C-alpha positions in Angstrom: -2.1 8.1 78.4 0.4 5.7 80.0 3.4 3.8 78.9 2.4 0.8 76.6 -0.8 2.4 75.4 -1.8 3.3 71.8 -4.3 6.0 70.8 -6.2 5.5 67.5 -8.1 8.3 66.0 -10.9 7.5 63.5 -11.4 10.1 60.8 -14.7 8.4 59.8 -16.5 8.7 63.1 -14.3 11.3 64.8 -13.6 9.1 67.9 -10.5 8.1 69.9 -9.8 4.6 71.0 -7.2 3.7 73.6 -5.7 0.2 73.6 -2.8 -1.5 75.5 -0.1 -3.0 73.3 2.3 -3.9 76.2 1.7 -4.8 79.8 4.6 -5.1 82.1 4.3 -8.2 84.4 6.5 -10.8 86.1 7.1 -13.7 83.7 9.3 -16.8 84.0 12.3 -16.4 81.8 13.2 -19.5 79.7 16.6 -21.0 80.5 17.7 -20.9 76.9 17.3 -17.1 76.9 20.2 -14.9 78.1 20.2 -11.2 78.9 23.3 -10.7 76.8 21.8 -12.3 73.7 18.5 -10.5 74.3 20.2 -7.1 74.5 22.5 -7.8 71.6 19.5 -8.7 69.4 17.7 -5.5 70.4 20.8 -3.3 69.5 21.1 -5.2 66.2 17.5 -4.4 65.3 17.9 -0.8 66.3 20.7 -0.5 63.7 18.3 -0.9 60.9 18.4 2.4 59.0 19.1 4.0 55.7 20.9 6.9 57.4 24.1 7.1 59.5 23.8 5.9 63.1 25.9 7.0 66.1 26.1 6.2 69.8 25.7 8.6 72.8 28.6 7.2 74.8 29.1 8.3 78.4 31.5 5.6 79.4 29.0 4.0 81.8 28.1 0.3 81.4 24.7 1.0 79.7 25.9 3.1 76.8 29.1 1.0 76.6 27.2 -2.2 76.1 25.1 -0.5 73.4 28.3 0.7 71.7 29.8 -2.8 72.0 27.0 -4.7 70.3 26.4 -1.9 67.8 30.1 -2.0 66.8 29.9 -5.8 66.4 27.0 -5.7 64.0 27.6 -2.3 62.2 28.9 -2.6 58.6 30.6 0.8 59.0 32.7 2.4 61.6 30.4 4.1 64.1 30.6 7.6 65.5 30.4 7.9 69.3 29.7 11.1 71.2 30.4 12.2 74.8 29.7 15.6 76.4 31.1 17.3 79.4 32.8 20.5 80.8 36.5 21.2 80.8 36.7 20.6 84.5 37.5 17.0 85.2 34.9 16.7 88.0 32.2 17.5 85.5 33.0 15.1 82.7 33.6 11.4 82.2 35.8 11.6 79.2 38.4 9.3 80.7 35.9 6.5 80.6 34.2 7.2 77.3 37.6 7.6 75.7 38.7 4.1 76.9 35.5 2.4 75.6 35.8 4.2 72.2 39.4 3.3 71.9 38.7 -0.4 72.7 35.9 -0.6 70.2 37.6 1.5 67.5 34.8 4.1 67.0 35.2 7.5 65.6 34.9 9.3 68.9 33.9 12.9 69.5 34.4 14.9 72.7 32.0 17.7 73.0 32.7 20.5 75.5 30.2 23.1 76.8 30.4 26.0 79.2 28.2 27.6 81.8 27.6 30.4 79.2 26.4 27.8 76.7 24.0 26.4 79.3 22.6 29.8 80.2 22.3 30.9 76.6 20.3 27.8 75.6 18.0 27.8 78.6 15.2 29.7 76.8 15.7 28.0 73.5 15.3 24.5 74.9 12.4 25.6 77.1 10.7 26.6 73.8 11.4 23.3 72.2 10.3 21.2 75.2 7.0 23.2 75.7 7.6 22.9 79.4 10.0 23.9 82.1 13.5 22.3 81.8 13.3 20.4 85.1 16.2 18.1 84.1 19.2 20.4 83.8 21.2 17.9 81.9 18.6 18.1 79.1 20.5 21.2 77.8 23.9 19.4 77.3 21.9 16.6 75.8 20.6 19.1 73.3 24.1 20.4 72.6 25.3 16.8 72.0 22.5 16.2 69.6 23.3 19.3 67.6 26.9 18.3 67.3 26.1 14.7 66.5 23.7 15.8 63.7 26.7 16.9 61.7 27.8 13.3 61.4 24.7 11.1 62.0 20.9 11.3 61.9 20.2 8.6 64.6 21.7 8.1 68.0 21.4 5.0 70.1 21.5 5.6 73.9 21.5 3.7 77.1 18.4 5.3 78.4 16.0 3.1 80.4 18.6 0.7 81.8 18.5 2.4 85.2 14.8 2.0 85.6 14.6 -1.5 84.3 17.7 -2.9 85.9 17.6 -0.7 89.1 20.6 1.6 88.7 19.6 4.5 90.9 20.8 4.8 94.5 17.2 5.6 95.6 16.4 1.9 95.1 18.7 0.9 97.9 16.4 2.4 100.6 14.5 -0.5 102.2 10.8 -0.6 102.4 9.5 2.9 101.6 5.9 3.6 102.7 5.9 6.8 100.6 7.2 5.2 97.5 4.8 7.5 95.6 7.4 10.3 96.2 10.4 8.1 95.4 11.4 9.9 92.2 10.2 13.4 93.2 12.7 16.1 92.2 12.2 17.7 95.7 10.2 17.4 98.8 6.5 18.1 97.9 5.8 19.5 101.3 8.6 22.0 101.0 7.4 23.2 97.6 3.7 23.4 98.7 4.8 25.4 101.7 6.1 28.1 99.4 2.7 28.6 97.7 0.3 31.3 98.9 -2.7 29.0 98.6 -1.4 25.7 100.1 -3.0 22.6 98.8 -2.5 18.9 98.7 -0.4 17.1 96.0 -2.8 15.6 93.5 -1.1 12.2 93.3 -4.3 10.2 92.4 -2.9 8.9 89.1 0.4 7.9 90.6 -1.3 6.0 93.4 -3.4 4.2 90.8 -0.2 3.0 89.3 1.3 2.1 92.7 -1.8 0.1 93.5 -1.0 -2.2 90.6 2.2 -3.3 92.5 0.6 -4.5 95.7 1.5 -8.1 95.2 5.1 -7.3 94.1 8.3 -7.3 96.2 9.9 -4.0 97.1 12.4 -4.1 94.2 9.8 -4.8 91.6 7.5 -2.2 93.0 10.1 0.5 92.7 11.1 -0.5 89.2 7.5 -0.8 88.0 6.6 2.5 89.5 9.6 4.3 87.9 9.0 2.7 84.5 5.4 4.0 84.5 5.9 7.5 86.1 9.5 8.7 85.8 10.8 7.1 82.6 8.1 8.5 80.3 9.1 12.1 81.1 12.8 11.2 80.8 12.2 9.8 77.3 10.0 12.7 76.3 12.6 15.3 77.1 15.3 13.3 75.3 13.1 12.9 72.3 12.3 16.6 72.1 15.9 17.6 72.6 16.9 15.3 69.7 14.1 16.4 67.5 15.0 20.0 68.1 18.4 19.1 66.5 16.7 17.1 63.7 18.0 13.9 65.2 16.3 10.6 66.2 17.1 8.9 69.5 16.7 5.2 69.9 16.6 3.2 73.1 17.6 -0.5 72.8 17.2 -1.1 76.5 13.5 -0.4 76.2 12.8 -3.1 73.5 9.9 -5.1 75.0 12.0 -8.3 75.2 14.7 -6.5 77.2 12.3 -4.8 79.5 10.4 -8.0 80.1 13.7 -9.8 80.8 14.9 -7.2 83.2 11.6 -6.9 85.1 11.2 -10.7 85.2 14.7 -11.2 86.7 15.7 -11.4 90.4 19.0 -10.1 91.7 19.1 -6.8 89.8 20.6 -5.5 93.0 23.0 -8.2 94.0 26.6 -9.0 94.8 27.9 -6.3 92.5 25.4 -3.7 93.8 23.0 -1.9 91.6 22.5 -3.3 88.1 24.3 -6.5 89.0 22.9 -8.3 85.9 24.4 -5.7 83.5 27.7 -5.6 85.4 28.1 -9.3 85.1 27.8 -9.0 81.3 30.0 -6.0 81.1 32.8 -7.7 83.0 33.1 -10.1 80.1 34.1 -7.3 77.8 35.4 -4.3 79.8 38.0 -3.8 82.5 36.8 -4.2 86.1 37.7 -0.7 87.2 35.5 0.7 84.4 32.6 -1.6 85.2 32.6 -1.4 89.0 33.4 2.3 89.4 30.9 4.4 91.3 28.0 5.6 89.3 28.5 9.3 88.4 25.4 10.2 86.5 25.3 13.5 84.6 25.6 16.1 87.3 26.1 19.9 86.8 27.3 22.6 89.2 23.9 24.2 89.4 24.5 25.4 93.0 27.6 27.3 91.9 25.9 28.7 88.8 23.1 30.2 90.8 25.7 32.4 92.4 27.5 33.2 89.2 26.7 36.4 87.3 27.9 34.7 84.1 25.6 31.8 84.5 22.2 31.6 86.3 22.5 34.4 88.9 20.8 36.9 86.5 17.8 34.6 86.2 17.7 34.1 89.9 17.6 37.8 90.5 14.6 38.1 88.3 12.7 35.8 90.6 12.8 38.3 93.5 10.5 40.8 91.6 8.8 38.6 89.1 5.0 39.2 89.0 4.1 35.6 88.3 6.1 34.3 91.3 4.6 37.0 93.5 1.1 36.0 92.4 1.4 32.4 93.5 4.4 32.1 95.9 5.2 33.6 99.3 7.9 36.1 98.3 9.3 36.4 101.8 10.1 32.7 101.9 11.4 32.7 98.3 13.7 35.7 99.2 14.9 33.8 102.3 15.8 30.8 100.2 17.7 33.0 97.7 19.7 34.8 100.5 20.5 31.5 102.2 21.8 30.1 99.0 23.8 33.2 97.9 25.5 33.4 101.3 26.2 29.6 101.2 24.4 29.0 104.5 22.3 26.3 102.8 22.2 24.7 99.4 18.7 25.5 98.0 19.7 24.9 94.4 17.1 22.2 93.7 14.1 24.4 94.6 15.6 27.6 93.2 16.5 26.0 89.9 13.0 24.6 89.6 11.5 28.1 90.2 13.8 29.6 87.6 12.8 27.0 85.0 9.1 27.8 85.8 9.8 31.5 85.3 11.6 31.0 82.0 8.7 28.8 80.7 6.1 31.4 81.9 7.8 34.3 80.1 7.9 32.3 76.8 4.4 30.7 76.8 2.3 32.8 79.1 3.6 36.4 79.2 4.5 36.6 75.5 
């Protein structure tokens, strides 16, 4: 099942029917339409609720615009929530605080530690039903649990990066292997660690990519991410929220906003990535906030893999784990671990992925 599809199950004849309710395609945008009004309308409609609504506010332009328009149309003072670690290099509180103060929201700073992350690893794996391949899903879950004390619905800026081209990977020119554009790590490196090496089954992804043959490079990358990367991002956020009994809503993915973004040229323009959104943001927020370098939600995973109070115990389990030994080349895995622990090479991406797989296996397979 792909994005924009609907499955209908008939109880009478016991059949399943698949239909498309939305097809993303390049359309001419009427001059009377503006992105600002389109996005504002989406945010306003997403405020419809009979329960309290809050905003997941990072301080980036996506969530800041959502908070701006929500504050404009909300009949009550909104709660906003930001999460990060105590260390300044691992939080963006200085920016989220500024936006919250400007808009007059009831703002909450949420702190978490490496111990919180490690402690919740298994719990969130259970809720996701799959390995936690996005490490920042865990702090997302912590934020949702705290926000649930005040609200039952959170608006987020999710989807803006894919629709309006916010990721740095979009800046690479023509990429003949666009099918691996959003891969978490090099597929060849991962397959080289398996005992029975095989080819990546990318049949379904190539089918999606084939639909972009007549598009320019920017539209191809955006379309491909919307149909391959974004669904998984949304699923993990939805499950993290539901595990905390909280609903996430995504105004940037209202069909009119998505169609406007995909139909527009110049998403990467004079202001860099997400030029269209930056131009709107500059009307409301200071230049240094809007034009700052994109931070994303990084975590010190490389350091935590060497830390006995964080992920090192999980990493040590990998060395003798029966499941890993059954499918992976243990000598190569051991070499990656030793390289990382001695700081000869940062192998955190691959090692974290393997740990996530082990934790998932122990919950759902070995149990």
